[in-house]
C-alpha positions as CSV (number, residue, x, y, z in Angstrom):
1,M,70.3,156.4,98.7
2,S,67.3,157.1,101.1
3,L,63.8,155.7,101.5
4,T,61.5,158.2,99.7
5,N,58.0,158.9,100.9
6,K,56.7,157.4,97.6
7,K,58.6,154.2,98.2
8,L,57.5,154.2,101.9
9,K,53.8,154.4,100.9
10,E,54.3,151.6,98.4
11,L,55.7,149.2,101.2
12,K,53.1,150.1,103.5
13,F,50.4,149.3,101.0
14,S,52.0,146.0,100.1
15,L,52.4,145.1,103.9
16,E,48.9,145.9,104.7
17,K,47.6,143.8,101.8
18,A,49.7,140.8,102.9
19,L,48.9,141.1,106.6
20,Y,45.1,141.6,106.1
21,F,44.4,139.4,103.2
22,D,47.2,136.9,102.8
23,L,47.8,136.1,106.6
24,N,44.4,137.1,107.8
25,W,46.0,138.9,110.8
26,K,43.7,141.1,112.9
27,V,45.9,144.3,112.7
28,G,44.7,147.4,114.2
29,E,47.4,149.9,113.2
30,I,50.5,149.8,111.0
31,K,53.0,152.7,111.6
32,F,56.4,153.5,110.2
33,F,59.1,153.4,112.8
34,A,62.6,153.7,111.3
35,S,64.7,152.9,108.2
36,G,68.3,152.2,107.2
37,V,70.3,151.7,104.2
38,V,68.6,148.3,103.5
39,N,65.6,147.8,105.7
40,A,62.5,149.8,106.8
41,V,60.8,148.9,110.1
42,F,57.1,149.2,111.0
43,V,55.4,148.6,114.2
44,I,51.9,146.8,114.0
45,K,49.4,146.1,116.8
46,E,47.9,142.6,116.2
47,Q,45.1,141.4,118.2
48,N,46.6,138.0,119.4
49,H,50.2,139.1,119.6
50,G,50.2,142.6,120.7
51,R,52.8,145.1,119.4
52,L,55.0,143.5,116.7
53,A,58.0,144.8,114.6
54,V,58.0,144.2,110.9
55,R,61.3,144.5,109.1
56,V,60.9,145.0,105.4
57,P,63.9,145.0,103.2
58,W,63.7,147.8,100.7
59,G,67.1,148.5,99.2
60,T,70.4,146.8,98.6
61,E,74.0,147.7,99.3
62,G,76.3,147.3,96.2
63,N,75.6,145.8,92.9
64,T,73.6,142.7,93.1
65,K,72.3,140.5,90.6
66,D,69.2,139.4,92.3
67,P,67.8,141.9,94.7
68,A,64.5,139.9,95.6
69,S,66.6,136.9,96.5
70,D,69.0,138.9,98.7
71,R,66.0,140.4,100.5
72,I,64.5,137.1,101.4
73,I,67.9,135.5,102.3
74,S,68.4,138.4,104.8
75,L,65.3,137.7,106.5
76,Y,65.7,133.9,106.7
77,K,69.2,134.6,108.0
78,E,67.9,136.8,110.9
79,S,65.3,134.3,111.7
80,T,67.7,131.3,111.8
81,I,70.2,133.2,113.9
82,A,67.6,134.5,116.3
83,K,66.2,131.1,116.9
84,H,69.6,129.7,117.7
85,C,70.6,132.6,119.9
86,S,67.5,132.1,122.0
87,K,68.4,128.6,122.9
88,F,71.4,130.1,124.8
89,N,69.6,133.1,126.4
90,I,71.1,135.6,124.0
91,P,68.6,138.7,124.2
92,V,67.0,138.6,120.6
93,P,63.3,139.3,119.6
94,K,61.3,136.2,119.2
95,V,60.5,135.7,115.3
96,H,56.9,135.0,114.6
97,K,56.9,134.8,110.7
98,V,58.9,135.3,107.7
99,Y,56.8,136.1,104.7
100,D,57.7,136.1,101.0
101,S,55.8,137.2,97.9
102,H,56.3,138.8,94.5
103,D,55.3,142.2,96.1
104,I,57.0,142.1,99.5
105,S,59.2,140.3,101.8
106,F,59.2,140.9,105.6
107,M,59.9,139.3,109.0
108,V,57.5,139.9,112.0
109,S,59.1,139.6,115.5
110,D,58.3,140.8,119.0
111,F,58.6,144.7,119.3
112,I,61.2,145.5,122.0
113,S,60.8,148.9,123.4
114,G,63.8,150.9,124.2
115,D,64.9,154.3,125.5
116,Q,67.6,156.8,124.9
117,T,69.6,155.8,128.1
118,K,73.2,155.0,126.9
119,I,74.3,151.5,127.3
120,S,77.7,151.1,128.4
121,A,80.6,149.7,126.2
122,Y,81.5,147.4,129.0
123,D,78.0,145.8,128.9
124,I,78.1,145.4,125.2
125,G,81.6,143.8,125.6
126,Q,80.0,141.3,128.0
127,L,77.2,140.5,125.6
128,I,79.4,139.9,122.6
129,S,81.8,137.8,124.7
130,K,78.5,135.6,125.5
131,I,77.7,135.4,121.9
132,H,81.1,134.3,121.0
133,S,80.9,131.7,123.7
134,I,77.8,129.9,122.4
135,P,78.1,126.7,120.4
136,V,77.9,126.8,116.6
137,E,77.2,123.3,115.8
138,G,73.8,122.9,114.1
139,L,73.8,126.6,112.9
140,S,73.9,126.9,109.2
141,I,74.1,130.6,107.9
142,I,72.2,130.8,104.6
143,D,74.6,133.0,102.8
144,Q,77.9,131.4,104.1
145,K,77.0,127.8,103.9
146,D,80.3,125.7,104.0
147,R,82.5,128.7,103.1
148,L,85.2,129.6,105.4
149,L,85.2,133.2,106.7
150,S,88.8,133.7,105.4
151,D,87.6,132.9,101.9
152,I,84.7,135.2,102.1
153,I,86.7,138.1,103.6
154,S,89.7,137.8,101.2
155,N,87.4,137.8,98.1
156,R,85.3,140.5,99.6
157,I,88.4,142.7,100.1
158,K,89.3,142.1,96.5
159,E,85.8,143.3,95.3
160,R,85.6,146.2,97.7
161,A,89.0,147.4,96.7
162,Y,88.1,147.3,93.0
163,T,84.8,149.4,93.8
164,L,86.6,151.9,95.9
165,S,89.4,152.4,93.2
166,K,86.6,153.2,90.8
167,I,85.1,155.8,93.1
168,I,88.5,157.6,93.9
169,D,89.9,156.9,90.3
170,S,93.1,155.5,91.9
171,E,94.4,152.1,92.0
172,I,94.3,150.2,95.4
173,I,97.2,147.8,95.7
174,I,96.6,144.8,97.8
175,P,98.0,141.2,98.0
176,G,96.0,138.5,96.0
177,S,93.0,137.0,97.6
178,E,94.5,133.5,97.9
179,E,97.5,135.1,99.7
180,M,95.3,136.9,102.2
181,K,93.2,133.8,102.7
182,A,96.3,131.8,103.5
183,I,97.4,134.3,106.1
184,L,93.9,134.4,107.8
185,D,93.9,130.6,107.9
186,T,97.1,130.5,110.1
187,S,95.0,131.5,113.0
188,K,94.2,128.8,115.5
189,I,91.3,130.6,117.2
190,G,88.3,128.4,116.9
191,N,85.1,129.6,114.9
192,R,82.5,131.7,116.7
193,L,79.1,133.3,115.8
194,L,80.0,136.9,114.8
195,H,77.4,139.6,114.6
196,L,79.7,142.0,112.6
197,D,77.6,145.1,113.1
198,V,77.8,145.9,116.7
199,R,76.8,149.5,117.1
200,P,74.4,151.4,119.4
201,P,71.5,151.4,117.0
202,N,71.6,147.5,116.9
203,I,71.4,147.2,120.8
204,I,68.0,148.0,122.4
205,G,68.1,149.0,126.0
206,Q,65.9,150.3,128.8
207,N,67.3,152.3,131.6
208,G,70.9,151.3,130.6
209,V,70.2,147.7,130.6
210,I,70.4,145.5,127.3
211,K,67.1,144.1,126.2
212,A,67.9,142.8,122.7
213,I,70.6,142.8,119.9
214,I,69.2,143.1,116.5
215,D,70.2,143.2,112.8
216,W,72.2,140.0,112.0
217,D,72.5,140.9,108.3
218,N,76.3,140.7,108.3
219,A,76.6,137.8,110.6
220,F,78.9,134.9,109.8
221,I,80.6,132.0,111.6
222,G,84.3,132.6,112.0
223,N,87.3,134.2,113.8
224,P,86.2,136.5,116.5
225,I,89.2,138.7,115.7
226,M,87.2,139.9,112.7
227,E,84.6,141.2,115.1
228,L,86.9,142.8,117.4
229,M,88.8,144.6,114.4
230,R,85.5,145.6,113.0
231,I,84.4,147.1,116.4
232,S,87.9,148.9,116.7
233,E,87.9,150.2,113.1
234,S,84.2,151.4,113.2
235,K,84.9,153.6,116.3
236,E,81.2,153.6,117.4
237,I,81.8,152.0,120.8
238,D,84.6,152.8,123.3
239,E,87.1,150.2,122.6
240,D,88.9,150.1,125.9
241,D,85.6,149.8,127.9
242,F,84.3,147.2,125.5
243,L,87.5,145.0,125.9
244,R,87.2,145.3,129.6
245,G,83.7,143.8,129.5
246,Y,84.7,141.2,126.8
247,K,87.4,139.9,129.1
248,N,89.4,138.0,126.4
249,A,91.4,140.9,124.8
250,G,94.5,138.7,125.3
251,M,93.7,136.9,122.1
252,I,94.3,140.1,120.2
253,E,97.9,140.3,121.5
254,N,98.4,136.7,120.5
255,T,97.1,137.2,116.9
256,N,99.5,137.9,114.2
257,V,99.4,141.7,113.3
258,L,98.8,140.9,109.6
259,I,95.6,139.1,110.3
260,Q,94.4,142.0,112.4
261,L,95.3,144.4,109.5
262,I,93.4,142.4,106.8
263,Y,90.2,142.3,109.0
264,R,90.7,145.9,109.5
265,L,91.1,146.6,105.9
266,D,87.8,144.8,105.0
267,T,86.0,147.1,107.6
268,A,87.8,150.3,106.3
269,L,86.9,149.5,102.7
270,M,83.2,149.0,103.7
271,L,83.0,152.2,105.4
272,A,84.8,154.2,102.7
273,I,82.4,153.0,100.1
274,L,79.3,153.5,102.5
275,F,80.3,157.1,103.2
276,S,81.0,157.8,99.4
277,L,77.9,156.4,97.9
278,Y,75.1,155.6,100.5
279,V,75.4,157.7,103.6
280,K,77.2,160.6,102.2
281,D,79.6,162.1,104.8
282,S,82.7,163.7,103.3
283,D,84.7,163.8,106.5
284,K,84.2,160.1,107.2
285,R,84.7,159.3,103.6
286,D,88.1,160.9,103.6
287,Y,89.1,159.5,106.9
288,Y,88.4,156.0,105.8
289,I,90.0,156.5,102.3
290,R,93.1,157.4,104.2
291,R,92.7,154.3,106.4
292,V,92.4,152.1,103.4
293,K,95.6,153.5,101.9
294,F,97.4,153.1,105.2
295,L,96.4,149.7,105.9
296,C,97.1,148.6,102.4
297,E,100.7,150.0,102.6
298,E,101.0,148.3,106.0
299,I,99.8,144.9,104.8
300,C,102.0,145.1,101.7
301,N,105.1,145.9,103.6
302,K,104.5,143.0,105.9
303,V,103.6,140.1,103.6
C-alpha cells in the first residue's frame, strides 16, 4: 500500500484549509517531504515559527476498527513522549500543535534538517542507552495505559501468528498467550521507555552527529530486552557496534533465552507480514517467514 498522488493532493488540500482557516497560521509554503506506510510528512514555512514539519497519518497497518481514532492516538502518543523526553535532554523535535478534525489530523513540530552522512551504530547505541535510563514515572502512553508489555506482546504474537498463517496458508504453532506472558514476566529487569523502531530513517543527523530521534508510533514502557531483540532481528543497524555504544549488553547474557526468543518472534512476525502485504519484498518476506518458523520451533522445544 502506497500513498497515491490523488491521496496526497487530498491531504495537502485538507492541511492547507486547516492551517489557513482553522488555525489562522501565516503559512508561506507547504511542500510534501516524505511518506511511509502510515504517515506523510509536509514541510511548511510559517511566519512566526519558521520551517516546521507536519506529520499527517494517512494509512493504517493491519485491520483496525477505527482508523480515525488510531490516527489521533498516534499523534498524541508522539507529542506526549516528545515532551517527556525533552525534559531529560533526549534530542526530539519540539511539538507545537496537535490538530484533529473530521477531515484531517496532524502534528506540527520543529523541522530538523539532516544530511546523508552515516550515523555510527555506536552513537545510536549510546542514544538508546540514554533513553532507557530516563525515568518513566509520570509518563502515560495512550495506547498502553496500565497494560504490561508482556501482556501486549503475548497477545500481539497470537494475533500476528494468525494473520501470517492466513497469508502463507499454513498453521503457525506457538504456545498460548498466557504461557508466553508468564515467561516474559519472570524477567527482573525494570521497565524503561522503549522506542521500538530504531532504524536509520528515524535518526536525523548532520555531519554524522545525531540531532533527533523521531517516530515513536511503536513505543511502549517495558523490558529493554524487547528493544534489543527488535534491533537485532531487524538487522538495520550493526549490532556489535550498537551494543558497544549501549554498554549494557550484559543484561542480554543474563536474560532467559526463552524471553529473548519470544521478543524476537514478535518482531519476525511483524516483518514477515510487512514484507508480504505492505512493503512487498519477496526476499525479505521469505527470510522472515523462515525466521518465524525457526523461532516458533525453538520456543516450543524449550517451553
